[in-house]
N, C-alpha and C positions, 0 to 999 in steps of 0.2 A: 519473528519480530515476533510477542508478542507486546501491546501497549493497554495500559492499566489507567484510567482516567475516572474517576467522579465512579458515573455511573454508563462507560461504561469500553468495554473492551475491543482493538480493535487485533487485529492479526492479518499481518502478513507473511503469505509464500510464496517460496521462488521455487517452478523446474532450468535448474540448466543446463544446459547437454556444449560439452567441450568448454567449457567454462565460465561460458554464456548462460545471460539469463535470458530464458522463452519462451516465459511465461511469470505475470504474476499474478498474486488471485492475495483479494483481501473481505477478509472478512472480519463486518466491526456490526458490535452488536449491542447491545443495551436496556435500559426500561421503555423505550417513548419508539423505537426504531434500529430494523436492519437494513446490517450494508453488504451484498455480493458483487464483488464486482474482479472477469478475466482481462485480464488485457497480456498479448499473444505476440510476438514478433518479435527480432529485436531490442532490448532492452536498456534502454537506459536512468538505471534509479531514480539519480534528478534531475535531469530532462524528465520524469517522469511528475516529478515533483509540484518544479514551475510552471507546468505543466496542471498544475493540476488551484494550483491558485487562481486563472486566464479564467477556466474557464470553473472557479469553484466547486468544485468534486472535496464534496470533506471526506477528510481521514483521509483522504492523499498525500496529505501538505509529513504526516506525520515518517514520509521517509525520506525528511528532509532527516531526520536520527538515524539515519542509519547507518551511518559509518560512526557514530558515537558508539553502538548495540555491539 
């Protein structure tokens, strides 16, 4: 999934095995900052999105939109 905002692009890549997400890679870049986050394990995207809000991790809130794409 790719999300383009005003001055930032966010790209999510997943690695699946047997129909389950085992790795999530987030790449975000813009004028002022760049971010690379890799999460490995048994991944539930909606739970990761909720967790990112409580930990104040920018970029992962876009996972809420995963079902819309």
